[in-house]
FINU-911120 format. One record per residue (C-alpha): x negated, y, z; residue number from 1. Coordinates in steps of 0.1 Angstrom, whole numbers. Layout:
N
+-------+-------+-------+-----+
|     X |     Y |     Z | seq |
+-------+-------+-------+-----+
|     X |     Y |     Z | NUM |
...
+-------+-------+-------+-----+
***
This chain:
521
+-------+-------+-------+-----+
|     X |     Y |     Z | seq |
+-------+-------+-------+-----+
|   689 |   529 |   210 |   1 |
|   716 |   539 |   186 |   2 |
|   715 |   518 |   155 |   3 |
|   715 |   548 |   132 |   4 |
|   684 |   562 |   149 |   5 |
|   668 |   528 |   147 |   6 |
|   664 |   534 |   110 |   7 |
|   634 |   555 |   119 |   8 |
|   636 |   583 |    93 |   9 |
|   662 |   610 |    86 |  10 |
|   686 |   599 |    59 |  11 |
|   672 |   623 |    32 |  12 |
|   637 |   609 |    36 |  13 |
|   645 |   572 |    33 |  14 |
|   647 |   551 |     2 |  15 |
|   683 |   548 |   -11 |  16 |
|   694 |   512 |    -5 |  17 |
|   719 |   496 |   -29 |  18 |
|   747 |   480 |    -9 |  19 |
|   780 |   463 |   -14 |  20 |
|   811 |   466 |     8 |  21 |
|   834 |   437 |    18 |  22 |
|   870 |   446 |    27 |  23 |
|   896 |   423 |    41 |  24 |
|   930 |   432 |    54 |  25 |
|   954 |   408 |    70 |  26 |
|   990 |   418 |    74 |  27 |
|   994 |   423 |   112 |  28 |
|   976 |   456 |   119 |  29 |
|   975 |   489 |   100 |  30 |
|   942 |   498 |   118 |  31 |
|   925 |   475 |    94 |  32 |
|   939 |   489 |    62 |  33 |
|   916 |   488 |    32 |  34 |
|   915 |   527 |    30 |  35 |
|   905 |   529 |    67 |  36 |
|   877 |   504 |    62 |  37 |
|   865 |   522 |    30 |  38 |
|   863 |   556 |    49 |  39 |
|   844 |   540 |    78 |  40 |
|   819 |   523 |    55 |  41 |
|   815 |   554 |    34 |  42 |
|   805 |   574 |    65 |  43 |
|   782 |   547 |    76 |  44 |
|   766 |   545 |    42 |  45 |
|   760 |   583 |    41 |  46 |
|   742 |   582 |    75 |  47 |
|   721 |   551 |    66 |  48 |
|   713 |   563 |    31 |  49 |
|   731 |   535 |    13 |  50 |
|   746 |   536 |   -22 |  51 |
|   778 |   514 |   -24 |  52 |
|   775 |   498 |   -58 |  53 |
|   799 |   469 |   -55 |  54 |
|   832 |   461 |   -37 |  55 |
|   846 |   428 |   -28 |  56 |
|   882 |   428 |   -15 |  57 |
|   906 |   403 |     1 |  58 |
|   938 |   424 |     5 |  59 |
|   965 |   407 |    27 |  60 |
|   945 |   376 |    33 |  61 |
|   942 |   354 |    63 |  62 |
|   907 |   352 |    79 |  63 |
|   911 |   316 |    89 |  64 |
|   898 |   298 |    58 |  65 |
|   874 |   305 |    30 |  66 |
|   897 |   288 |     4 |  67 |
|   923 |   316 |     7 |  68 |
|   898 |   344 |     2 |  69 |
|   886 |   349 |   -34 |  70 |
|   868 |   381 |   -26 |  71 |
|   845 |   364 |    -1 |  72 |
|   840 |   334 |   -24 |  73 |
|   830 |   358 |   -52 |  74 |
|   806 |   376 |   -29 |  75 |
|   789 |   343 |   -19 |  76 |
|   788 |   331 |   -55 |  77 |
|   771 |   363 |   -67 |  78 |
|   746 |   364 |   -39 |  79 |
|   736 |   327 |   -43 |  80 |
|   734 |   328 |   -81 |  81 |
|   712 |   359 |   -84 |  82 |
|   741 |   381 |   -97 |  83 |
|   740 |   405 |   -67 |  84 |
|   725 |   439 |   -76 |  85 |
|   723 |   449 |   -39 |  86 |
|   703 |   441 |    -8 |  87 |
|   729 |   445 |    20 |  88 |
|   766 |   440 |    25 |  89 |
|   785 |   464 |    48 |  90 |
|   815 |   450 |    66 |  91 |
|   838 |   470 |    90 |  92 |
|   834 |   446 |   120 |  93 |
|   829 |   410 |   128 |  94 |
|   867 |   402 |   126 |  95 |
|   868 |   414 |    90 |  96 |
|   842 |   389 |    80 |  97 |
|   865 |   362 |    93 |  98 |
|   885 |   348 |   122 |  99 |
|   873 |   313 |   116 | 100 |
|   884 |   289 |   143 | 101 |
|   850 |   274 |   143 | 102 |
|   826 |   303 |   149 | 103 |
|   797 |   283 |   133 | 104 |
|   816 |   285 |   100 | 105 |
|   815 |   323 |   102 | 106 |
|   778 |   322 |   110 | 107 |
|   771 |   298 |    81 | 108 |
|   784 |   322 |    54 | 109 |
|   763 |   350 |    69 | 110 |
|   733 |   326 |    69 | 111 |
|   738 |   318 |    32 | 112 |
|   736 |   355 |    24 | 113 |
|   705 |   360 |    45 | 114 |
|   688 |   330 |    28 | 115 |
|   694 |   347 |    -6 | 116 |
|   678 |   379 |     7 | 117 |
|   710 |   399 |    14 | 118 |
|   717 |   413 |    49 | 119 |
|   751 |   416 |    65 | 120 |
|   758 |   448 |    86 | 121 |
|   789 |   457 |   106 | 122 |
|   795 |   494 |   107 | 123 |
|   821 |   496 |   135 | 124 |
|   802 |   474 |   160 | 125 |
|   781 |   489 |   187 | 126 |
|   751 |   468 |   180 | 127 |
|   727 |   464 |   150 | 128 |
|   727 |   431 |   132 | 129 |
|   689 |   429 |   134 | 130 |
|   684 |   393 |   145 | 131 |
|   674 |   401 |   181 | 132 |
|   687 |   380 |   210 | 133 |
|   710 |   407 |   222 | 134 |
|   727 |   412 |   188 | 135 |
|   730 |   375 |   182 | 136 |
|   747 |   370 |   217 | 137 |
|   771 |   399 |   211 | 138 |
|   779 |   387 |   176 | 139 |
|   787 |   352 |   189 | 140 |
|   810 |   368 |   216 | 141 |
|   827 |   389 |   189 | 142 |
|   832 |   358 |   167 | 143 |
|   848 |   339 |   196 | 144 |
|   870 |   369 |   204 | 145 |
|   882 |   370 |   167 | 146 |
|   890 |   333 |   167 | 147 |
|   908 |   336 |   201 | 148 |
|   928 |   365 |   187 | 149 |
|   941 |   343 |   159 | 150 |
|   950 |   315 |   183 | 151 |
|   969 |   340 |   206 | 152 |
|   987 |   356 |   177 | 153 |
|   997 |   322 |   163 | 154 |
|  1010 |   311 |   197 | 155 |
|  1030 |   344 |   201 | 156 |
|  1045 |   340 |   166 | 157 |
|  1053 |   304 |   172 | 158 |
|  1071 |   311 |   205 | 159 |
|  1091 |   338 |   188 | 160 |
|  1101 |   314 |   161 | 161 |
|  1111 |   287 |   186 | 162 |
|  1133 |   312 |   204 | 163 |
|  1149 |   324 |   172 | 164 |
|  1155 |   289 |   158 | 165 |
|  1170 |   278 |   192 | 166 |
|  1195 |   307 |   188 | 167 |
|  1205 |   293 |   154 | 168 |
|  1186 |   318 |   132 | 169 |
|  1167 |   307 |   101 | 170 |
|  1130 |   312 |   106 | 171 |
|  1115 |   295 |    75 | 172 |
|  1117 |   267 |    51 | 173 |
|  1141 |   258 |    23 | 174 |
|  1178 |   259 |    32 | 175 |
|  1188 |   232 |     7 | 176 |
|  1213 |   229 |   -21 | 177 |
|  1247 |   243 |   -13 | 178 |
|  1234 |   267 |    13 | 179 |
|  1223 |   303 |    13 | 180 |
|  1204 |   327 |    35 | 181 |
|  1224 |   357 |    48 | 182 |
|  1207 |   387 |    63 | 183 |
|  1225 |   402 |    92 | 184 |
|  1218 |   433 |   113 | 185 |
|  1211 |   434 |   151 | 186 |
|  1249 |   435 |   157 | 187 |
|  1256 |   404 |   136 | 188 |
|  1271 |   423 |   107 | 189 |
|  1264 |   408 |    72 | 190 |
|  1241 |   428 |    50 | 191 |
|  1229 |   408 |    20 | 192 |
|  1227 |   373 |     7 | 193 |
|  1189 |   367 |     0 | 194 |
|  1178 |   353 |   -33 | 195 |
|  1148 |   330 |   -36 | 196 |
|  1116 |   348 |   -27 | 197 |
|  1135 |   376 |   -10 | 198 |
|  1129 |   383 |    27 | 199 |
|  1141 |   406 |    54 | 200 |
|  1120 |   437 |    59 | 201 |
|  1133 |   450 |    93 | 202 |
|  1122 |   434 |   125 | 203 |
|  1157 |   439 |   140 | 204 |
|  1174 |   420 |   112 | 205 |
|  1180 |   383 |   114 | 206 |
|  1187 |   355 |    88 | 207 |
|  1214 |   329 |    91 | 208 |
|  1225 |   300 |    69 | 209 |
|  1259 |   301 |    53 | 210 |
|  1277 |   279 |    27 | 211 |
|  1267 |   286 |    -9 | 212 |
|  1285 |   283 |   -43 | 213 |
|  1314 |   258 |   -44 | 214 |
|  1298 |   239 |   -73 | 215 |
|  1267 |   232 |   -53 | 216 |
|  1287 |   222 |   -22 | 217 |
|  1306 |   197 |   -45 | 218 |
|  1273 |   182 |   -57 | 219 |
|  1261 |   177 |   -21 | 220 |
|  1294 |   160 |   -11 | 221 |
|  1292 |   139 |   -43 | 222 |
|  1257 |   126 |   -33 | 223 |
|  1270 |   116 |     1 | 224 |
|  1300 |    98 |   -14 | 225 |
|  1278 |    79 |   -39 | 226 |
|  1254 |    68 |   -11 | 227 |
|  1279 |    59 |    16 | 228 |
|  1310 |    49 |    -5 | 229 |
|  1292 |    29 |   -32 | 230 |
|  1263 |     6 |   -36 | 231 |
|  1241 |    33 |   -52 | 232 |
|  1207 |    38 |   -34 | 233 |
|  1183 |    67 |   -35 | 234 |
|  1169 |    55 |   -68 | 235 |
|  1203 |    51 |   -85 | 236 |
|  1217 |    85 |   -76 | 237 |
|  1192 |   107 |   -95 | 238 |
|  1199 |    87 |  -127 | 239 |
|  1236 |    92 |  -121 | 240 |
|  1233 |   129 |  -116 | 241 |
|  1208 |   136 |  -144 | 242 |
|  1229 |   116 |  -169 | 243 |
|  1258 |   141 |  -162 | 244 |
|  1236 |   172 |  -165 | 245 |
|  1238 |   180 |  -127 | 246 |
|  1205 |   197 |  -117 | 247 |
|  1190 |   203 |   -83 | 248 |
|  1187 |   236 |   -65 | 249 |
|  1155 |   244 |   -86 | 250 |
|  1173 |   239 |  -119 | 251 |
|  1154 |   207 |  -125 | 252 |
|  1164 |   170 |  -129 | 253 |
|  1169 |   151 |   -97 | 254 |
|  1142 |   128 |   -82 | 255 |
|  1144 |   103 |   -54 | 256 |
|  1128 |   127 |   -28 | 257 |
|  1153 |   154 |   -36 | 258 |
|  1182 |   130 |   -29 | 259 |
|  1165 |   119 |     4 | 260 |
|  1162 |   156 |    15 | 261 |
|  1199 |   161 |     9 | 262 |
|  1209 |   129 |    28 | 263 |
|  1188 |   138 |    58 | 264 |
|  1194 |   175 |    60 | 265 |
|  1213 |   182 |    93 | 266 |
|  1221 |   217 |    82 | 267 |
|  1250 |   201 |    62 | 268 |
|  1267 |   192 |    95 | 269 |
|  1260 |   225 |   111 | 270 |
|  1227 |   218 |   130 | 271 |
|  1198 |   242 |   125 | 272 |
|  1166 |   221 |   129 | 273 |
|  1132 |   235 |   128 | 274 |
|  1095 |   225 |   134 | 275 |
|  1098 |   191 |   118 | 276 |
|  1063 |   197 |   104 | 277 |
|  1034 |   219 |   114 | 278 |
|  1007 |   238 |    95 | 279 |
|   991 |   259 |   123 | 280 |
|   959 |   279 |   115 | 281 |
|   964 |   270 |    78 | 282 |
|   955 |   234 |    85 | 283 |
|   968 |   203 |    68 | 284 |
|  1005 |   198 |    72 | 285 |
|  1014 |   172 |    99 | 286 |
|  1048 |   158 |   108 | 287 |
|  1059 |   164 |   144 | 288 |
|  1076 |   138 |   165 | 289 |
|  1114 |   144 |   171 | 290 |
|  1109 |   155 |   207 | 291 |
|  1091 |   186 |   193 | 292 |
|  1119 |   196 |   169 | 293 |
|  1139 |   227 |   177 | 294 |
|  1176 |   220 |   172 | 295 |
|  1206 |   244 |   175 | 296 |
|  1239 |   225 |   174 | 297 |
|  1269 |   239 |   155 | 298 |
|  1249 |   270 |   143 | 299 |
|  1260 |   267 |   107 | 300 |
|  1294 |   262 |    91 | 301 |
|  1293 |   225 |    81 | 302 |
|  1300 |   214 |    45 | 303 |
|  1297 |   176 |    51 | 304 |
|  1318 |   155 |    74 | 305 |
|  1298 |   144 |   104 | 306 |
|  1311 |   109 |   103 | 307 |
|  1300 |   105 |    67 | 308 |
|  1266 |   120 |    75 | 309 |
|  1261 |    95 |   104 | 310 |
|  1270 |    66 |    81 | 311 |
|  1243 |    78 |    56 | 312 |
|  1217 |    78 |    84 | 313 |
|  1226 |    43 |    94 | 314 |
|  1223 |    31 |    59 | 315 |
|  1189 |    48 |    54 | 316 |
|  1177 |    32 |    86 | 317 |
|  1188 |    -3 |    74 | 318 |
|  1173 |     2 |    40 | 319 |
|  1140 |    18 |    51 | 320 |
|  1134 |    12 |    88 | 321 |
|  1104 |    28 |   105 | 322 |
|  1075 |    10 |    90 | 323 |
|  1040 |     7 |   104 | 324 |
|  1009 |    15 |    82 | 325 |
|  1003 |   -22 |    76 | 326 |
|  1040 |   -27 |    66 | 327 |
|  1038 |     2 |    42 | 328 |
|  1006 |   -11 |    26 | 329 |
|  1020 |   -47 |    24 | 330 |
|  1051 |   -34 |     5 | 331 |
|  1028 |   -14 |   -18 | 332 |
|  1006 |   -44 |   -24 | 333 |
|  1036 |   -65 |   -33 | 334 |
|  1047 |   -40 |   -59 | 335 |
|  1012 |   -38 |   -74 | 336 |
|  1010 |   -76 |   -77 | 337 |
|  1044 |   -77 |   -94 | 338 |
|  1038 |   -47 |  -118 | 339 |
|  1001 |   -50 |  -123 | 340 |
|   997 |   -12 |  -118 | 341 |
|  1010 |    16 |   -96 | 342 |
|  1023 |    51 |  -102 | 343 |
|  1045 |    76 |   -86 | 344 |
|  1074 |    65 |  -108 | 345 |
|  1069 |    28 |  -100 | 346 |
|  1069 |    34 |   -63 | 347 |
|  1101 |    54 |   -66 | 348 |
|  1118 |    26 |   -84 | 349 |
|  1107 |    -2 |   -61 | 350 |
|  1135 |   -12 |   -37 | 351 |
|  1111 |   -25 |   -10 | 352 |
|  1091 |     7 |    -8 | 353 |
|  1101 |    40 |     8 | 354 |
|  1096 |    71 |   -14 | 355 |
|  1062 |    81 |   -24 | 356 |
|  1061 |   112 |    -1 | 357 |
|  1060 |    88 |    28 | 358 |
|  1027 |    73 |    15 | 359 |
|  1014 |   108 |     9 | 360 |
|  1022 |   120 |    44 | 361 |
|  1010 |    88 |    62 | 362 |
|   978 |    83 |    43 | 363 |
|   969 |   118 |    31 | 364 |
|   979 |   112 |    -5 | 365 |
|   987 |    84 |   -29 | 366 |
|   951 |    80 |   -40 | 367 |
|   941 |    70 |    -4 | 368 |
|   969 |    45 |    -2 | 369 |
|   958 |    30 |   -36 | 370 |
|   923 |    27 |   -23 | 371 |
|   934 |     9 |     9 | 372 |
|   950 |   -19 |   -10 | 373 |
|   921 |   -21 |   -36 | 374 |
|   942 |   -15 |   -67 | 375 |
|   927 |    16 |   -81 | 376 |
|   898 |    13 |  -105 | 377 |
|   870 |    39 |  -100 | 378 |
|   878 |    56 |  -133 | 379 |
|   914 |    64 |  -122 | 380 |
|   901 |    77 |   -89 | 381 |
|   878 |   100 |  -108 | 382 |
|   906 |   114 |  -129 | 383 |
|   929 |   119 |   -99 | 384 |
|   902 |   138 |   -81 | 385 |
|   898 |   160 |  -112 | 386 |
|   935 |   167 |  -111 | 387 |
|   933 |   179 |   -75 | 388 |
|   904 |   201 |   -83 | 389 |
|   921 |   216 |  -113 | 390 |
|   953 |   222 |   -93 | 391 |
|   933 |   242 |   -68 | 392 |
|   917 |   263 |   -95 | 393 |
|   951 |   270 |  -110 | 394 |
|   965 |   281 |   -77 | 395 |
|   935 |   304 |   -71 | 396 |
|   939 |   320 |  -105 | 397 |
|   977 |   326 |   -99 | 398 |
|   969 |   341 |   -65 | 399 |
|   943 |   364 |   -79 | 400 |
|   966 |   375 |  -107 | 401 |
|   994 |   384 |   -83 | 402 |
|   970 |   405 |   -61 | 403 |
|   956 |   422 |   -92 | 404 |
|   990 |   431 |  -106 | 405 |
|  1003 |   445 |   -73 | 406 |
|   970 |   464 |   -69 | 407 |
|   976 |   480 |  -103 | 408 |
|  1010 |   493 |   -93 | 409 |
|  1031 |   465 |  -108 | 410 |
|  1053 |   439 |   -92 | 411 |
|  1047 |   402 |   -95 | 412 |
|  1062 |   372 |   -77 | 413 |
|  1059 |   335 |   -80 | 414 |
|  1089 |   312 |   -80 | 415 |
|  1076 |   281 |   -63 | 416 |
|  1104 |   260 |   -76 | 417 |
|  1101 |   267 |  -113 | 418 |
|  1064 |   278 |  -113 | 419 |
|  1073 |   310 |  -132 | 420 |
|  1057 |   343 |  -125 | 421 |
|  1081 |   372 |  -128 | 422 |
|  1064 |   406 |  -136 | 423 |
|  1082 |   439 |  -130 | 424 |
|  1115 |   421 |  -136 | 425 |
|  1108 |   425 |  -173 | 426 |
|  1091 |   392 |  -184 | 427 |
|  1081 |   358 |  -171 | 428 |
|  1048 |   340 |  -174 | 429 |
|  1039 |   303 |  -169 | 430 |
|  1003 |   294 |  -162 | 431 |
|   989 |   259 |  -170 | 432 |
|   954 |   245 |  -169 | 433 |
|   938 |   222 |  -194 | 434 |
|   910 |   197 |  -189 | 435 |
|   883 |   198 |  -215 | 436 |
|   884 |   165 |  -234 | 437 |
|   855 |   159 |  -258 | 438 |
|   862 |   137 |  -288 | 439 |
|   838 |   111 |  -303 | 440 |
|   828 |   138 |  -328 | 441 |
|   818 |   161 |  -299 | 442 |
|   846 |   186 |  -305 | 443 |
|   864 |   197 |  -273 | 444 |
|   902 |   200 |  -270 | 445 |
|   927 |   210 |  -244 | 446 |
|   963 |   199 |  -239 | 447 |
|   992 |   210 |  -218 | 448 |
|  1027 |   195 |  -213 | 449 |
|  1040 |   229 |  -203 | 450 |
|  1043 |   241 |  -239 | 451 |
|  1079 |   242 |  -247 | 452 |
|  1090 |   226 |  -214 | 453 |
|  1090 |   257 |  -192 | 454 |
|  1112 |   286 |  -203 | 455 |
|  1089 |   316 |  -202 | 456 |
|  1081 |   347 |  -222 | 457 |
|  1043 |   343 |  -221 | 458 |
|  1023 |   311 |  -219 | 459 |
|   988 |   311 |  -204 | 460 |
|   965 |   282 |  -207 | 461 |
|   933 |   281 |  -185 | 462 |
|   908 |   263 |  -207 | 463 |
|   879 |   246 |  -188 | 464 |
|   843 |   241 |  -199 | 465 |
|   832 |   205 |  -204 | 466 |
|   829 |   189 |  -170 | 467 |
|   859 |   208 |  -157 | 468 |
|   839 |   228 |  -132 | 469 |
|   841 |   263 |  -147 | 470 |
|   867 |   283 |  -166 | 471 |
|   859 |   288 |  -203 | 472 |
|   886 |   313 |  -213 | 473 |
|   923 |   320 |  -212 | 474 |
|   949 |   316 |  -239 | 475 |
|   975 |   343 |  -233 | 476 |
|  1002 |   340 |  -260 | 477 |
|  1039 |   348 |  -264 | 478 |
|  1058 |   316 |  -262 | 479 |
|  1075 |   320 |  -296 | 480 |
|  1040 |   319 |  -312 | 481 |
|  1034 |   284 |  -301 | 482 |
|  1070 |   270 |  -304 | 483 |
|  1059 |   245 |  -331 | 484 |
|  1027 |   234 |  -313 | 485 |
|  1029 |   201 |  -295 | 486 |
|  1005 |   212 |  -267 | 487 |
|   971 |   203 |  -282 | 488 |
|   945 |   231 |  -286 | 489 |
|   911 |   230 |  -302 | 490 |
|   880 |   252 |  -304 | 491 |
|   893 |   266 |  -337 | 492 |
|   931 |   270 |  -339 | 493 |
|   933 |   295 |  -367 | 494 |
|   929 |   332 |  -367 | 495 |
|   965 |   339 |  -356 | 496 |
|   963 |   318 |  -324 | 497 |
|   926 |   324 |  -315 | 498 |
|   933 |   362 |  -314 | 499 |
|   951 |   355 |  -281 | 500 |
|   920 |   341 |  -264 | 501 |
|   906 |   363 |  -236 | 502 |
|   877 |   360 |  -211 | 503 |
|   900 |   370 |  -182 | 504 |
|   936 |   378 |  -173 | 505 |
|   931 |   415 |  -176 | 506 |
|   956 |   418 |  -205 | 507 |
|   984 |   406 |  -183 | 508 |
|   974 |   430 |  -156 | 509 |
|   974 |   458 |  -181 | 510 |
|  1009 |   448 |  -192 | 511 |
|  1021 |   451 |  -157 | 512 |
|  1002 |   483 |  -148 | 513 |
|  1024 |   513 |  -140 | 514 |
|  1011 |   549 |  -145 | 515 |
|  1024 |   578 |  -124 | 516 |
|  1046 |   604 |  -142 | 517 |
|  1020 |   631 |  -135 | 518 |
|   993 |   613 |  -154 | 519 |
|  1012 |   615 |  -186 | 520 |
|   996 |   638 |  -212 | 521 |
+-------+-------+-------+-----+
***
């Protein structure tokens, strides 16, 4: 029986049902555009007698993980906290609900809605989601098909990237100081040197790596001379460069990890190396063994002498040989006994330890390494966990802001190196997040080191409620207004500053919004 006929009564005789619609569009198929989904859901709602009273959207979002989908998370939150003024949610099809690699994950989110009294319906599927054995079997098959589609698509993309990287083309990742990405057409003719956050837009175009500005090349060559020709190690070189005002490719002071990336980057001797690490299906990043790397020899014009580069690799191997997990922890424990405490800076300065990123990649973070040697008090563990959670909230807020601005007709991009958001090529924004610290007198305060340190036109501070689980409000203020503030904010900061407090980031979206010429009065 057709699922529309199963409703029993003609649409005009049935009670109008309040419903929400959930829309998600990934980037690979125009068939699933948000407008197409809206049209299909509108037609379905007219036949079924539904009033669409709420919309949840995830435009341009992968369906693999819940964390990258603020629209679905907001839907689940509203449903489970009694904020949903509707009794059903209409989705285009099973794949729009999600292409979760574990189909039980997809089912769990639908189950959570059902337990809160909200049904999920798929308007483009040829079965009614009515809980019968037949519909449950078909739904499980559809979920498996959606997950398999993601796996097949990922494999096709990966094989294409392997082929392109083997031919010497740049297929992703940072190129490094002293190098630039050059876009070429299908005949190999140069078209444009790409700036950071710029990408090719034609499938027939390719990207290659070419030498960059002479001053950056000179810095790269200086690093190799200091490391190979003197007794300076990876900890000494950053101090040498920073003391002379020589910054890295992000315009920041040098750190030990940055020097290591330069010394081990084979692009400087002309080799294009790809697939050193893997993040398939949005999973946690893992480092691949060398036999899985894709290498194209002599694909780039070299800027470092090969003999000098090989000497640098030999010195690195002598200083920091391949260490087992036990050896890494033994070295870390030795530093802890000597210093009485541990931090990222202490590990970087310790000659017997490799750089801190090695501990992060091997043990899943410095916190886990600290726990393994028993040197971290529970209080510090708590604060580091809070820091991770706040970082995730900040990234989500930034992602939602970029989507909202682009949806409003503006243009916004995030520079991952500086952390600045550039809006409409007119002004820049820096977003920080502040823990709520309650004093002995029960007055909360928030602080941020970003005040005055990051050159931006507008400063945004996400202020958290006590407990740091929910956002209290947003301070959106021109940077010149807080030039004399040291970074501490209180409940009452004076009428001038408190006038910049808002419940959301809508003022930023309004600043970026662009109206069409025809709408002008």
